N, C-alpha and C positions, 0 to 999 in steps of 0.2 A: 774595429771602427764600424759604426752603422752605415749602411748603404746610403749614399747621397740621394736627395730627392730627384735629382736630374736623371738618375738611373732607375727610378721607380718603374715597375712593369707597365708597359703601354699596351699589353695584350688585353683585348676586349672580346668577350664571347659573342658569337653571332646571334642577334636578337630574332625571336620568332615573329615573322610577319606574314599575315594571311590576307590583308586587305588589298583592294585594287588600287591602281594609281589614281583614280578619280573617286570622289565620294560616292558611296553606294546610294541608290534611290531608297527613299523611305519604305519601310515594310508596309504592305497593305493591311488594312484592318480585317477583322473577321467578317464584317458586313460586306466589304469590298470583295473578299474572296467568294462569299456566297453568291453575289451578283455575277461575278465573272464565271464561276462554275455553272451557274444556271444558264447563262447565255451559251457556254460551250456545249452543255448537254442538249440544249434546244437545237443547236446547229452543229450536229456531230460531224458533219463533213467539211466544216470550215477550218482549215489549218491555222489561220491567223488567230482565231479564238482559242483553239487548242494550245497553241504556243503561248498565248497571253496567260492562259490558265496555269500552264506548267511553270512559267517564269514567276508568276505571282506566288505560287506555293513555295518556290525556292527562296524568293525574297522574304517570305513570312517565316522562314526557318522550318518549314514542314518537311520531315524526312522523306515524305512521299514525292517531293519535288524531283528528286533524281530519277525515280521510276517513271514519272510523268514525262520528263524530257526524253528518256530512253524509248518509251512507247511512241512518242511523237516521231523520233528518228526512225523507228521501225516501220511506222505507217507511211511516213512521207520522207524517205531517205534522200538526202542531198537537197531538200527544198530550201533550207536556210543555211547560208555559208557559215554562220556562227554557232550552229547547233553543238558541234563537238567542243568548242570553247566553253559554252555555257554548261555542258555536261561535266567537263573537267573541273570548272570552278565549283559546281555544286558538290562533286565528289570530294574535292579538296577541303571545302568548308565542313564536310561531315567527317573529316579525318581519314578518308580513303585515298591517300596520296598515290599509292601504287596503281590503283585503277585510274586515277586522274591523269597520270603520266601518259597512259595509252590514249586517252581522249585528246590531250594536248598534242601528242604526236600526230593523230589523225587531222587535227585542225591545221597543223603546220604543213601536212602533206597537201591539203587543199590550198592553203595560202602561206607559202614559205616566208613571206615578209610580214606576217602578223606579229607585231611587237607585243601585243597583249598575251597571245598564246605563248610566246617565248618567255615573257616575264613570269606568268603563272607556272609554266613548266619549270623554270629555274627555282622558283620558291618551293615547289614540291620536291625537287631534287635536293634542295638544301635541307628541308625537313627530314628527308630520308637519309641524310648524312653523306650524300654524294657531292661533296663540296667542289671538287675540281670541275665536274660537269656543270654544276650550278653557276660557278663563276664564269665559265665560258659562255653560258646562256645569257647572263647579265651583260657581258660585253657585247653580245650580238644585239641585245635590246637597245643599248646606248647608240649603236650604229644605225639601227633601223628607225628609231623614233626619238628625235631630238627633244620632244616635249616630255618624254619620260626620263631624259638623261639625268636631271638632278636626283630623282629618287633612286635611279639605278646606280649612280655613282655613290650615293650614300650606302646602299646595300653592298656594293663592291668594297667600299672602305671598311665597313664592319667586318666583312669576310676576311680582308687582309689583316685587320687587327686580330681577329680570332686565330689566324695562322701564325702570328708573330711578326709580320712584316709591318712594323709601325711606321716606317718611313714612307712606304708606298701608300699605306692607309691614310696618312695625313695629307698626302698630295691629292688623293681622290676626294677626301672630305672638303678640302679647301676649294677644289674645282666645283663641287656640288654647291657650296656657299656662293661662289661667284656667279653660277648660272641662275640661282634663285635666292638672291640675298635677303629678300623680305618674306620668304615663305617659311612654312613649317619645316621643310627639309633642311633649310639653313640652320634653323634653331636646333634641330636634333643633331646635325653634323657638328655644330659648335660645341654642344654638350659633350661630344665624344672626343674632341680634340684635347691632347695633353696641354698642360700649362707651358708657357714659354720656357725654353731651355731645360725642360724636364722630359723631353721626349723627342719626337721627330721634328724635322723641319722640311718645308716644301721648297726651300730656296737653296741655292749654293751657299749663300751667307745669310744668317739670321741673327738679328740683334734684339736685345732687350735691356730695359733699365727699370729699376724698382726703388721705391722710397716709401717711408712710412714712419709710424711712431709705435713704440712698444712700452709696456709696463711689465717688469720682471720682479716677482716677489722674492727671488733668491739669486741675485746676480752672481754671487761668489762661487757658484757651482761650476767653475770653469766654463761658463757660458755655453753649456751643452756639448762640450767637446768629449771625445770618446770615454774617458774615465772620469766620472763625477767626483768632485771634491766633497768636503764635509758640509753639512748644513749650517751656513752662517746666518741666515735670516736677514740678509742685507737687500732691501728693495730699492729699486731706482727705475726711472723712466729714461728712455733713450730715443734718439732718432736713428733710423736704420736706412741703409741705402745699398744699392748694388747695380751691377751691369754685367752683361754677358754676351758672348759671341759663339755661334756654332757654324762650322764650315762642313759641308758635305761634298767632298771631292768625288765620291763614287755613289751613284744612285742608279740602281737597276732593279729588274723584277726579282732577281735572285740574291744580289749582294748590295748592301748599303754600308757605307763607312761615314762616321761622323766624328769630328774633332771639336772639342769645346773648351772654353775658358770662362770662368765666372769669378767676379770679385764681390765680396760682401763686407760691409763695415757697419759700425755703430759708434755713436757718440753719446755718452751718458751725461746726465745732468750733474751728478755728484761723484760717482765712483769712476773717475777718469782712468784709473789703472786698469779698468776692465773694458775700455774702448777696444773694439775688435777690428782687426784687418784680416780677412781670410781670402786666400787665393786658391782656386781649385781648377785643375785641368783634367780633361778626361778624353778617352778614345773609346768608341763603341763600334764593333764590327758585327753585322747581322748576316747570316747565311740562311736563306730560306730554301729548304730542300723541297717542300711541297706545301699544300694548303693545310696539312695536318702536322707538319714538323718543321721547326726552325731552331737554329743555334745562334747564340749571341755571346760575344766576349766583351766585357767591360773592364777598363783599366782607369784608375783614378789616382791623382796625386794632389795632396791637400797640405797647405802650409798656413800657419796662423801666427799673428802677433797680438799681444795684449798691451795696451798702452804703447810704450816705446820698446818693449821687449819681444825678441824673437822667441815664441812660446813653444811651438812644436810642429811636427810634420807627420803625415801618414800616407801610406801607399797601399792600394788595394787592387787585387786581380780577381775577377769573378767570371767563370764560365756559366752559361745559362742554357737550358733546354726547355723548349715549349712544345707541348703536345696538345692537339685538339681532339676532343672526343664527341663532337657534335653539339647541337644547341642545348640540350638538356643537361649534359654533364659538364660542358664548358671547356675551359683551357687549364691545363696543369703546367705549372712552372717549377722546374727543379733548378737549384743552383748550389754552387759551392764557392767559397771564397777564402782567400788568405790575405791578410793585411799585416803591415808592420807599422808601428807607431813609435815616435821618438819625442821626448820632451827635453828641451835644452837647458832647463834649470836643474842643477845638481841636487838630489834629495839629501835631507839631513842625515838619513841612515840608509845603508845599502839595501835593507829589506824593503824600503819604500820606493825603490826604483820602478817606474811605470813603463819604461821602454820594454818592448816585447812584440810578440807575434800573436795574432788572433786567427784561429781557424774555425770556419763555420760551414754549415750546410742547412738547406731549408727547402720547403715545398709550399706552394701557394695554389689554390684552386679558385678560379674566377668564373662566375656564371651570371646570367641575367636573372633579375628578380622577377618571378612570375607575376604578371598583372601590373607591373610597374616599369614599363619601358621608358627610357633606356637605362634604368637603374642597374648598377653592377655591384655584386657582393664578392669580396675576396676573403677567403679563410686561409690562414697560414700558420705554419709551425717551423721553429728554427732551433737548432742546437749549436753552441759554439764553445770554444775552449781558448782561454787567454793564458799564454805562458810568458811571464816576464823574464827580464834579464837580471833580476834581483839576486843578490847573494846573502848569505847569513850575515847579520849585523853583529856589532860588538856585544849586544845583549843576548845573542843566541837565537834571534828570530829569523825565520825564512821569509821569502817574498810575501808581501801583504796582499798583492793583487792577483795572484794566480787563482783562476777560478773556472768553473764550468757553469754555463748559463743555458737554461731551457725557456723557451718563449712561445706563447700562442698569441695570435692577433686576428682581428677582424677589421675590414675596411669596407665602407659603403660609400659609393658615389652615386648621386641621384639628382635629377632635375627637380627643382622646387618651383614655387610660384614666382612670377615677375622675372622670368629668365635667369633665375639664380641657380647656380650649381652648388649643391651641398656635399660635403665630404665629412664623414664621421669615422674616426679610428679609435680602436680599443686594443690594448695589449696587456698581458700579464706575464711576468717573468720571475723565475726563481734562480738565484745565484748561490752557488755552493763554493766557498773559498777553501783552498787547500790547507792553509796554515793559520795559526794564531796570529793576530794582528798586534804589532808592537804598540800601536796607538791605543789599543784596548788595554794593554798592560799599563800604559802610562796615564790613563784617565781613571775617573772614579768607577767606571763600569768594570774595570779589571785590575784596579790598583792592588798591589801586594800579592797578586796571583801570578806566579811565574809561568803557568800553563793555562792562559785564558782560553775560553771556548772559541774554536774557529768561527769565522763570520758566516752568517746565513742571512740573505736579503730577499725580500719580496718586493717587486717593483711593478706598480700599476700606472699605466699611461692612458689618458683620454684626450683626444683632440677633435675640435670642431672647426671647420672652415666653410665660409660662405663666399662665393665668387660670383660677381655679376659684371658683364661687359658694360662699360660706360659709353664708349665709342667703339668703332670697329677695331682699333688697335690699342685700346686702353681698358684695363680691367680694374675693378675695385674689389678688395678682399678684406674680410674681417675674420680673425682667427683667435682661438683660445686653446691653450694646451695646459694640461694639469698632470703633474707627476707626484706620486706618493711612494716613498721608499721606507719600508719597515725593516729594520735590521736589529739583530740581537746585540750589536755593538751600538750603544746609544749615540755615539758620535756621528754615525752615518744616517740617522733618522732625519727625514726632512719632507716638507711639502713644497711644491713649486708651482706657481701660476704664471703663465706668460700670455698676455693679451696684446693684440696688435691690430692696427689699421694700415693697409698697404695699398699702393697704386702701382700697377705694372704697365709699362708701354712696350709694345713688341711689334716686330715687323710682320709676323705671320698673322 
């Protein structure tokens, strides 16, 4: 069974941030620099002009600005209380974070309550991969300077996401939004928050409700449940609806426990036998060992009805390991899972029994897209094995659904214009079935051949989702998903388009 969306990884890589808390002054023009330098040269003993000249060269991006500031400090040591801070900023901007740290330490020795020096020092530590020290520094900034608290909480939230603590990260991001609801910080924090009931919650109890309309070009494919049926080509529109609840009885810096339930349903215009009722319950336990290592266990139970019929159930257990390798390399997510699925309708032949166990393992790498903050790119690979409970049928055929599957996928999450969050997903999978399929033997594709070729399928998936907040607790979503299955057994070839418009109301 595919992992439910509510268990999608919430880990986000720490974004590279070099800017100051306030907008930087405009860079001086070449003419301005020339005038300032001329005045400083004419009055060589004037420290104010020498300082102005050095700062102007730093603002203009001149590499000599660092040396000018250092020369000023050598000539007039201790004259300006912010000289070490400015030297550190200039060094950091030129990529010399190790040297910048020493300058920020000197600035803090002069003024231990300098929130700016603490902030720039934390950013330099973060870029050097010293995440624990950086987070401690950011926490001191939030205490020292309330006006910097929203931006600092945003940075802390991103750091927690990077380390795998999605629960704590969500709480920090929500606090940043509350402190600066109309600012750029709130917008960036909102982009990083997971969708309702698909990740963390900042409350003991979190609620959501969802409704919309969908058009499905191939409804009869078991409505997307774990093992797809054959391509019937029956299209229909439907109304969809759902509601969910998440309870977080344990929330701490090291341990988070979440319990959730979600109901989803659909009502079709014509194909009423495919009206869906789906109940899903889950438990998720996170153990955060450090800023670079986290463990999480997910357990899921899922039960579905089609029309008035009890259709099937599935159970999944998944351990996860998250490792952070710094800003550039991002976060690596390893996981393994085992699931059992049962279908309550008896198959026509014992070889078509789809009850069985699925074993899988995978790896995902998430990192920030350079030059496009806070866009996030995830690359993944997965292998799985499905072993059914089927037995040889009266025609001599073994289980039709026993298979090995290999899959690669790409997922991009990025902010777009007009406060829209865009999500693009691509995947390609190859399925290698163990045995000849009895349906192949009974159809034109294999008729008359007692040993038809075992089934081989290529499956391509593309999904695009656009999400925009309408009000504080209401989101609008447009989605399109396309599946193309190419099989050497003609019966299993199909295309499927699913297009929908949805509205979600949530308490977070």
